[in-house]
VMD Tcl script that builds the backbone (N, CA, C; Angstrom):
set m [mol new atoms 258]
animate dup $m
set s [atomselect $m all]
$s set {name element resname resid chain x y z} {
  {N N MET 1 A 0.838 -1.173 0.001}
  {CA C MET 1 A -0.054 0.050 0.007}
  {C C MET 1 A 0.917 1.238 -0.088}
  {N N LYS 2 A 0.631 2.123 -0.870}
  {CA C LYS 2 A 1.333 3.394 -1.030}
  {C C LYS 2 A 0.937 4.397 0.182}
  {N N ASN 3 A 1.947 5.038 0.692}
  {CA C ASN 3 A 1.661 5.918 1.904}
  {C C ASN 3 A 1.481 7.403 1.467}
  {N N PHE 4 A 0.927 8.189 2.344}
  {CA C PHE 4 A 0.760 9.589 2.193}
  {C C PHE 4 A 1.094 10.270 3.502}
  {N N HIS 5 A 1.181 11.585 3.474}
  {CA C HIS 5 A 1.519 12.349 4.757}
  {C C HIS 5 A 0.253 12.670 5.396}
  {N N LEU 6 A 0.151 12.327 6.673}
  {CA C LEU 6 A -1.093 12.605 7.513}
  {C C LEU 6 A -0.691 13.456 8.665}
  {N N GLN 7 A -1.575 14.525 8.971}
  {CA C GLN 7 A -1.428 15.246 10.208}
  {C C GLN 7 A -2.779 15.177 10.945}
  {N N ILE 8 A -2.702 14.948 12.204}
  {CA C ILE 8 A -3.917 14.929 13.061}
  {C C ILE 8 A -3.702 15.998 14.099}
  {N N VAL 9 A -4.591 16.921 14.183}
  {CA C VAL 9 A -4.426 18.090 15.068}
  {C C VAL 9 A -5.648 18.318 15.898}
  {N N THR 10 A -5.473 18.729 17.213}
  {CA C THR 10 A -6.540 19.119 18.089}
  {C C THR 10 A -6.195 20.473 18.633}
  {N N PRO 11 A -7.118 21.109 19.414}
  {CA C PRO 11 A -6.735 22.340 20.022}
  {C C PRO 11 A -5.594 22.241 21.038}
  {N N ASP 12 A -5.299 20.994 21.460}
  {CA C ASP 12 A -4.220 20.783 22.374}
  {C C ASP 12 A -2.880 20.664 21.673}
  {N N GLY 13 A -2.916 20.464 20.374}
  {CA C GLY 13 A -1.661 20.355 19.610}
  {C C GLY 13 A -1.708 19.215 18.575}
  {N N LEU 14 A -0.500 18.957 18.170}
  {CA C LEU 14 A -0.316 17.937 17.134}
  {C C LEU 14 A -0.417 16.480 17.755}
  {N N VAL 15 A -1.246 15.719 17.235}
  {CA C VAL 15 A -1.481 14.282 17.718}
  {C C VAL 15 A -0.696 13.262 16.939}
  {N N TYR 16 A -0.610 13.493 15.580}
  {CA C TYR 16 A 0.179 12.606 14.706}
  {C C TYR 16 A 0.654 13.468 13.570}
  {N N ASP 17 A 1.862 13.203 13.131}
  {CA C ASP 17 A 2.474 13.812 11.924}
  {C C ASP 17 A 3.451 12.839 11.297}
  {N N GLY 18 A 2.954 12.095 10.297}
  {CA C GLY 18 A 3.844 11.093 9.740}
  {C C GLY 18 A 3.115 10.425 8.519}
  {N N GLU 19 A 3.661 9.301 8.133}
  {CA C GLU 19 A 3.133 8.573 7.002}
  {C C GLU 19 A 2.044 7.604 7.409}
  {N N ALA 20 A 1.032 7.372 6.476}
  {CA C ALA 20 A -0.051 6.451 6.691}
  {C C ALA 20 A -0.409 5.897 5.327}
  {N N GLY 21 A -0.902 4.713 5.395}
  {CA C GLY 21 A -1.390 3.998 4.190}
  {C C GLY 21 A -2.840 4.221 3.844}
  {N N GLN 22 A -3.661 4.501 5.027}
  {CA C GLN 22 A -5.080 4.669 4.859}
  {C C GLN 22 A -5.575 5.391 6.113}
  {N N VAL 23 A -6.568 6.237 6.045}
  {CA C VAL 23 A -7.265 6.708 7.264}
  {C C VAL 23 A -8.762 6.642 6.971}
  {N N SER 24 A -9.476 6.035 7.928}
  {CA C SER 24 A -10.971 5.867 7.680}
  {C C SER 24 A -11.621 6.592 8.903}
  {N N VAL 25 A -12.593 7.428 8.592}
  {CA C VAL 25 A -13.322 8.197 9.575}
  {C C VAL 25 A -14.865 8.322 9.153}
  {N N ARG 26 A -15.572 8.808 10.119}
  {CA C ARG 26 A -16.975 9.015 9.889}
  {C C ARG 26 A -17.304 10.480 9.465}
  {N N SER 27 A -17.649 10.691 8.294}
  {CA C SER 27 A -17.971 12.066 7.728}
  {C C SER 27 A -19.476 12.330 7.938}
  {N N ILE 28 A -19.899 13.536 7.695}
  {CA C ILE 28 A -21.305 13.915 7.772}
  {C C ILE 28 A -22.074 13.124 6.667}
  {N N ASP 29 A -21.450 12.580 5.635}
  {CA C ASP 29 A -22.120 11.850 4.682}
  {C C ASP 29 A -21.998 10.381 4.801}
  {N N GLY 30 A -21.270 9.899 5.852}
  {CA C GLY 30 A -21.052 8.487 6.072}
  {C C GLY 30 A -19.538 8.123 6.177}
  {N N ASP 31 A -19.272 6.900 6.431}
  {CA C ASP 31 A -17.909 6.451 6.600}
  {C C ASP 31 A -17.191 6.561 5.331}
  {N N ILE 32 A -15.867 7.100 5.476}
  {CA C ILE 32 A -15.022 7.248 4.216}
  {C C ILE 32 A -13.685 6.750 4.546}
  {N N ALA 33 A -12.974 6.346 3.507}
  {CA C ALA 33 A -11.516 5.909 3.615}
  {C C ALA 33 A -10.750 6.703 2.626}
  {N N ILE 34 A -9.579 7.189 3.049}
  {CA C ILE 34 A -8.714 7.949 2.232}
  {C C ILE 34 A -7.417 7.146 1.990}
  {N N LEU 35 A -7.039 7.002 0.706}
  {CA C LEU 35 A -5.773 6.354 0.307}
  {C C LEU 35 A -4.929 7.282 -0.352}
  {N N ALA 36 A -3.670 6.882 -0.656}
  {CA C ALA 36 A -2.795 7.750 -1.358}
  {C C ALA 36 A -3.341 8.026 -2.801}
  {N N GLY 37 A -3.227 9.264 -3.278}
  {CA C GLY 37 A -3.714 9.568 -4.597}
  {C C GLY 37 A -5.131 9.990 -4.663}
  {N N HIS 38 A -5.825 10.105 -3.436}
  {CA C HIS 38 A -7.250 10.547 -3.394}
  {C C HIS 38 A -7.375 11.920 -4.029}
  {N N ILE 39 A -8.563 12.157 -4.645}
  {CA C ILE 39 A -8.780 13.426 -5.211}
  {C C ILE 39 A -8.888 14.474 -4.046}
  {N N PRO 40 A -8.557 15.816 -4.382}
  {CA C PRO 40 A -8.790 16.823 -3.301}
  {C C PRO 40 A -10.250 16.750 -2.725}
  {N N TYR 41 A -10.265 16.926 -1.436}
  {CA C TYR 41 A -11.590 16.610 -0.810}
  {C C TYR 41 A -11.625 17.361 0.542}
  {N N VAL 42 A -12.784 17.892 0.916}
  {CA C VAL 42 A -13.082 18.457 2.218}
  {C C VAL 42 A -14.300 18.056 2.709}
  {N N THR 43 A -14.369 17.576 3.997}
  {CA C THR 43 A -15.636 17.205 4.617}
  {C C THR 43 A -15.636 17.475 6.114}
  {N N ALA 44 A -16.814 17.733 6.654}
  {CA C ALA 44 A -17.009 17.831 8.082}
  {C C ALA 44 A -17.122 16.386 8.629}
  {N N LEU 45 A -16.621 16.234 9.836}
  {CA C LEU 45 A -16.643 14.925 10.507}
  {C C LEU 45 A -17.573 14.838 11.637}
  {N N LYS 46 A -18.165 13.619 11.759}
  {CA C LYS 46 A -19.087 13.336 12.906}
  {C C LYS 46 A -18.254 12.647 14.032}
  {N N ASP 47 A -18.785 12.595 15.231}
  {CA C ASP 47 A -18.144 11.739 16.223}
  {C C ASP 47 A -18.185 10.326 15.756}
  {N N GLY 48 A -17.028 9.660 15.972}
  {CA C GLY 48 A -16.987 8.252 15.588}
  {C C GLY 48 A -15.602 7.646 15.577}
  {N N ASP 49 A -15.548 6.430 15.241}
  {CA C ASP 49 A -14.214 5.762 15.284}
  {C C ASP 49 A -13.403 6.197 14.084}
  {N N CYS 50 A -12.088 6.153 14.314}
  {CA C CYS 50 A -11.113 6.485 13.223}
  {C C CYS 50 A -10.093 5.299 13.270}
  {N N ARG 51 A -9.728 4.836 12.085}
  {CA C ARG 51 A -8.675 3.871 11.885}
  {C C ARG 51 A -7.575 4.543 11.028}
  {N N VAL 52 A -6.330 4.444 11.595}
  {CA C VAL 52 A -5.182 4.921 10.793}
  {C C VAL 52 A -4.239 3.669 10.540}
  {N N TYR 53 A -3.942 3.455 9.295}
  {CA C TYR 53 A -3.118 2.293 8.878}
  {C C TYR 53 A -1.672 2.763 8.792}
  {N N ILE 54 A -0.835 2.371 9.682}
  {CA C ILE 54 A 0.589 2.790 9.769}
  {C C ILE 54 A 1.403 1.509 9.630}
  {N N ASP 55 A 2.167 1.404 8.590}
  {CA C ASP 55 A 2.913 0.145 8.267}
  {C C ASP 55 A 1.975 -0.981 8.278}
  {N N ASP 56 A 2.250 -1.999 9.065}
  {CA C ASP 56 A 1.337 -3.180 9.103}
  {C C ASP 56 A 0.401 -3.156 10.209}
  {N N GLU 57 A 0.246 -2.035 10.861}
  {CA C GLU 57 A -0.556 -1.861 12.038}
  {C C GLU 57 A -1.800 -1.025 11.835}
  {N N ILE 58 A -2.879 -1.402 12.448}
  {CA C ILE 58 A -4.081 -0.466 12.397}
  {C C ILE 58 A -4.234 0.086 13.767}
  {N N LYS 59 A -4.170 1.445 13.827}
  {CA C LYS 59 A -4.325 2.125 15.187}
  {C C LYS 59 A -5.862 2.629 15.142}
  {N N HIS 60 A -6.486 2.341 16.278}
  {CA C HIS 60 A -7.898 2.811 16.431}
  {C C HIS 60 A -7.969 4.023 17.362}
  {N N ALA 61 A -8.908 4.861 17.063}
  {CA C ALA 61 A -9.064 6.109 17.916}
  {C C ALA 61 A -10.503 6.547 17.864}
  {N N HIS 62 A -10.803 7.464 18.785}
  {CA C HIS 62 A -12.096 8.142 18.737}
  {C C HIS 62 A -11.975 9.536 18.353}
  {N N CYS 63 A -12.657 10.070 17.300}
  {CA C CYS 63 A -12.613 11.313 16.847}
  {C C CYS 63 A -13.904 12.035 17.126}
  {N N SER 64 A -13.819 13.210 17.785}
  {CA C SER 64 A -14.994 13.971 18.169}
  {C C SER 64 A -15.198 15.069 17.195}
  {N N GLY 65 A -15.689 14.723 16.049}
  {CA C GLY 65 A -16.076 15.781 15.052}
  {C C GLY 65 A -14.848 16.432 14.443}
  {N N GLY 66 A -15.007 17.326 13.654}
  {CA C GLY 66 A -13.959 18.154 13.022}
  {C C GLY 66 A -14.046 18.332 11.560}
  {N N LEU 67 A -12.904 18.400 10.961}
  {CA C LEU 67 A -12.710 18.644 9.547}
  {C C LEU 67 A -11.660 17.860 8.977}
  {N N LEU 68 A -11.870 17.206 7.763}
  {CA C LEU 68 A -10.862 16.471 7.056}
  {C C LEU 68 A -10.634 17.126 5.748}
  {N N THR 69 A -9.284 17.431 5.398}
  {CA C THR 69 A -9.002 18.028 4.149}
  {C C THR 69 A -7.914 17.122 3.466}
  {N N VAL 70 A -8.181 16.887 2.197}
  {CA C VAL 70 A -7.201 16.021 1.373}
  {C C VAL 70 A -6.689 17.009 0.189}
  {N N THR 71 A -5.363 17.086 0.130}
  {CA C THR 71 A -4.807 17.773 -1.036}
  {C C THR 71 A -3.859 16.891 -1.773}
  {N N LYS 72 A -3.301 17.312 -2.830}
  {CA C LYS 72 A -2.444 16.358 -3.554}
  {C C LYS 72 A -1.139 16.059 -2.711}
  {N N ASP 73 A -0.800 16.847 -1.673}
  {CA C ASP 73 A 0.426 16.729 -0.908}
  {C C ASP 73 A 0.169 16.056 0.390}
  {N N ASP 74 A -0.977 16.217 1.020}
  {CA C ASP 74 A -1.149 15.643 2.341}
  {C C ASP 74 A -2.675 15.519 2.701}
  {N N VAL 75 A -2.844 14.918 3.840}
  {CA C VAL 75 A -4.205 14.782 4.479}
  {C C VAL 75 A -4.143 15.361 5.878}
  {N N ARG 76 A -5.061 16.229 6.253}
  {CA C ARG 76 A -5.144 16.888 7.505}
  {C C ARG 76 A -6.469 16.584 8.178}
  {N N LEU 77 A -6.387 16.105 9.403}
  {CA C LEU 77 A -7.562 15.816 10.216}
  {C C LEU 77 A -7.608 16.774 11.375}
  {N N VAL 78 A -8.503 17.691 11.462}
  {CA C VAL 78 A -8.578 18.601 12.586}
  {C C VAL 78 A -9.863 18.282 13.412}
  {N N SER 79 A -9.604 17.958 14.710}
  {CA C SER 79 A -10.730 17.468 15.482}
  {C C SER 79 A -10.763 18.236 16.867}
  {N N SER 80 A -11.879 18.382 17.422}
  {CA C SER 80 A -11.971 18.982 18.828}
  {C C SER 80 A -11.358 18.037 19.862}
  {N N ASP 81 A -11.453 16.740 19.573}
  {CA C ASP 81 A -10.735 15.756 20.499}
  {C C ASP 81 A -10.469 14.501 19.749}
  {N N PHE 82 A -9.290 13.958 19.919}
  {CA C PHE 82 A -8.832 12.789 19.245}
  {C C PHE 82 A -8.123 11.936 20.230}
  {N N GLU 83 A -8.612 10.742 20.524}
  {CA C GLU 83 A -8.116 9.872 21.642}
  {C C GLU 83 A -7.773 8.557 21.031}
  {N N TRP 84 A -6.404 8.132 21.104}
  {CA C TRP 84 A -6.098 6.753 20.650}
  {C C TRP 84 A -6.612 5.759 21.586}
  {N N ASN 85 A -7.126 4.640 21.056}
  {CA C ASN 85 A -7.510 3.524 21.924}
  {C C ASN 85 A -6.233 2.701 22.155}
  {N N GLU 86 A -5.864 2.537 23.492}
  {CA C GLU 86 A -4.675 1.757 23.798}
  {C C GLU 86 A -4.980 0.435 24.273}
}
mol reanalyze $m
mol bondsrecalc $m
mol representation Tube
mol addrep $m
């Protein structure tokens, strides 16, 4: 799986800044998955589960709404609260 640059940001600061193979979140229009090479895209997020695919691992988190933007260079997820499930 090809990787892309992902940033996850909350009001408390940077949560993640690195490479990912996929990010799956709940948007206002339903669940979506972003892969490398996705078309530019912007959507509001609902509260829900988030999955971030890093190397061969799937990291799970809870995302409390926010905004997801996809550009040709990176993906940025801005949320009011983002908590990794440990």
